[in-house]
C-alpha positions in Angstrom: 100.9 131.2 92.9 102.4 130.0 89.8 105.0 128.1 91.9 102.7 125.9 93.4 103.8 123.1 91.1 106.5 121.1 92.8 108.2 121.9 89.0 111.8 120.2 90.2 110.2 116.9 91.0 108.1 116.8 88.0 111.1 117.4 86.0 112.8 114.2 87.9 110.3 112.1 86.9 109.1 113.2 83.6 112.4 114.6 81.5 112.4 117.8 80.1 108.9 119.4 80.9 107.8 122.8 79.4 106.0 124.7 81.7 103.1 126.9 80.5 101.7 129.7 82.7 98.4 131.9 82.9 97.2 134.5 84.8 94.6 137.0 85.6 95.5 138.9 83.2 94.8 135.9 81.0 91.1 135.3 82.2 89.9 134.9 78.1 92.4 132.3 77.4 91.9 130.3 81.3 87.7 130.7 79.9 88.3 129.1 76.8 90.9 125.9 77.7 89.0 125.6 81.2 85.5 126.7 81.2 83.9 123.5 83.5 86.7 124.3 86.3 85.7 128.1 86.4 81.9 127.0 86.4 82.5 124.5 89.8 84.9 127.1 90.8 82.1 129.7 91.2 79.4 127.1 92.3 81.7 126.0 95.0 82.3 129.7 96.4 78.3 130.6 95.7 77.4 127.2 97.8 80.0 128.3 100.5 78.4 131.9 100.9 74.8 130.7 100.9 75.3 127.7 103.1 77.0 129.7 105.6 75.2 132.7 105.2 78.5 134.7 104.3 76.1 137.6 102.6 72.2 138.1 102.7 71.9 136.4 99.0 68.9 134.4 97.0 69.3 130.9 97.3 68.1 130.9 93.9 69.9 133.8 92.0 72.2 131.4 90.4 69.7 128.8 89.5 70.0 129.3 85.8 73.8 129.9 85.3 74.0 126.6 87.1 71.6 124.9 85.3 74.0 126.2 82.1 77.1 125.3 83.7 77.9 128.8 83.0 81.7 129.7 82.9 80.9 133.5 83.2 78.9 132.3 86.9 81.7 134.0 88.9 81.3 137.2 87.2 77.5 137.2 88.2 77.7 136.7 91.5 80.5 139.4 92.0 77.6 141.5 90.7 75.7 140.2 93.2 77.7 140.5 96.1 79.0 143.5 94.9 82.6 142.1 95.3 84.7 139.9 93.3 84.6 136.6 93.6 88.0 135.9 91.9 90.5 138.0 93.4 93.8 136.4 91.8 93.8 133.4 89.5 97.0 130.8 88.2 96.4 128.1 85.8 99.9 126.5 85.3 100.4 123.2 82.7 103.0 120.7 82.8 103.6 119.0 79.9 106.8 116.6 77.7 106.7 115.9 74.0 105.1 113.1 73.1 104.9 111.0 69.9 104.3 113.3 66.3 105.6 116.3 67.8 102.2 116.2 70.2 102.7 117.2 73.8 101.7 115.3 77.1 100.4 116.9 80.2 101.8 115.3 82.8 100.9 118.1 85.8 98.7 121.1 85.8 97.2 123.2 88.8 94.5 125.3 88.9 94.8 128.0 92.1 92.4 130.7 93.0 91.8 133.1 95.6 88.3 133.3 95.9 86.0 135.2 97.9 86.1 136.3 101.2 89.6 135.2 101.5 90.4 131.8 101.0 92.6 130.2 98.5 91.2 127.5 96.2 93.1 124.6 94.7 90.2 124.3 91.7 92.6 121.4 90.0 95.5 119.2 90.8 96.0 117.0 88.3 99.4 114.4 88.2 99.9 111.7 85.2 101.6 108.6 85.9 105.2 108.8 84.8 105.9 106.3 81.5 109.3 104.6 82.5 111.2 101.4 82.2 110.1 99.0 85.0 113.0 98.5 87.7 113.7 95.3 88.7 111.0 93.7 86.7 108.4 95.3 88.6 106.7 98.5 87.5 106.8 101.1 90.7 103.7 101.9 92.1 103.1 105.7 91.7 100.8 106.2 94.2 103.4 106.7 96.7 104.9 109.7 94.7 101.8 111.0 93.6 100.8 111.4 97.1 104.4 113.0 97.6 103.6 115.7 94.9 100.3 116.3 96.3 101.9 117.2 100.3 104.4 119.2 98.2 101.8 121.0 96.5 100.1 121.5 99.5 103.0 122.7 101.4 103.7 125.3 98.9 99.8 126.5 98.6 99.6 126.6 103.1 103.0 128.8 102.6 101.4 131.3 99.5 98.4 131.4 101.5 99.4 132.7 104.8 101.6 134.8 103.1 98.5 136.4 101.4 96.4 136.4 104.7 93.7 134.2 103.5 91.1 132.3 105.9 91.3 128.4 104.5 93.1 126.6 101.9 89.9 124.9 99.5 89.5 121.9 97.3 87.2 119.2 96.4 88.2 115.9 96.4 86.9 113.5 93.4 86.5 110.1 95.6 87.0 109.1 98.7 90.3 107.9 97.8 91.3 111.5 97.2 90.2 112.3 100.3 92.4 110.3 102.0 95.7 111.3 100.3 94.3 114.8 100.9 93.3 113.8 104.8 97.0 113.1 104.6 98.0 116.7 104.2 95.9 118.0 106.8 92.2 118.3 105.2 89.4 117.9 106.5 85.9 117.5 105.1 83.7 120.0 106.0 81.1 119.1 108.4 77.9 120.8 106.6 78.5 118.2 103.8 78.6 114.5 104.5 80.7 112.3 102.4 78.1 109.8 100.8 75.7 113.1 100.1 78.3 114.8 98.0 78.7 111.4 96.2 75.1 111.1 95.2 75.2 114.9 94.1 77.8 114.4 92.0 80.1 117.3 93.2 82.8 115.6 95.1 83.7 115.7 98.4 84.4 119.7 99.9 87.2 119.4 101.7 89.1 122.5 104.1 92.2 123.2 106.0 92.7 126.1 108.1 95.5 128.4 107.5 
C-alpha cells in the first residue's frame, strides 16, 4: 500500500520530496498523528456493518465511542465482531522543504484494508504547488489534481485486486470532490443520499467494485 501515491508525478510538481511511511507496526505513532482519521475510519466501517446487516450486532454498542470520537474505536469493534477491523494500514506523508527549514506537506494518503475485505482510502490529500506563472497565467491545478487522484485510484484498484478485496471505499467531503471521484469509477452508495450525508456532516460515502 505504501506505493499508492504517484511519487514521480509529485516529484515533478514539487521538486525534491521526502516521503515518510508508516505501517501497521507503527499504529501507536499513527494514532498520535491521525487520531480523527482513525476514528472516522472505524465509524465508517461500523456503519457499514450495521446498515448492511453484515453481523448480528447492536447498533447502539458504539454510541459512547462515537460521542467521544475515540481513535481507539476500531479496537472495541474488533472485540464486538471477533475479527480485526484493521487488517493492514499505510500512512504516507510527502513533504518538501519550506521556509525557516520547516517542512511543508504536499501530499498524503491513508489507506487501510478493513473488515470484511475492503480497501478504504481514508484520506487522500494534495496541495496546490507554488511555482512561477507561465505565460502570465497561473495554471489551474484542478486538472492535475484529477490526474493525480486517477493515478492513486488505478494503483489502489490494482493493489485491491491483488489482495482479493471486494470493494474500494472512500468518502467525498464535498459534491465537487464526488464529481472527481466519479470520473475514476466511484459511485455513491445507494443507501445514502448526497443531501442526507451532507446534513450529517460525514461526507458522501462512495464505492467502486473491484
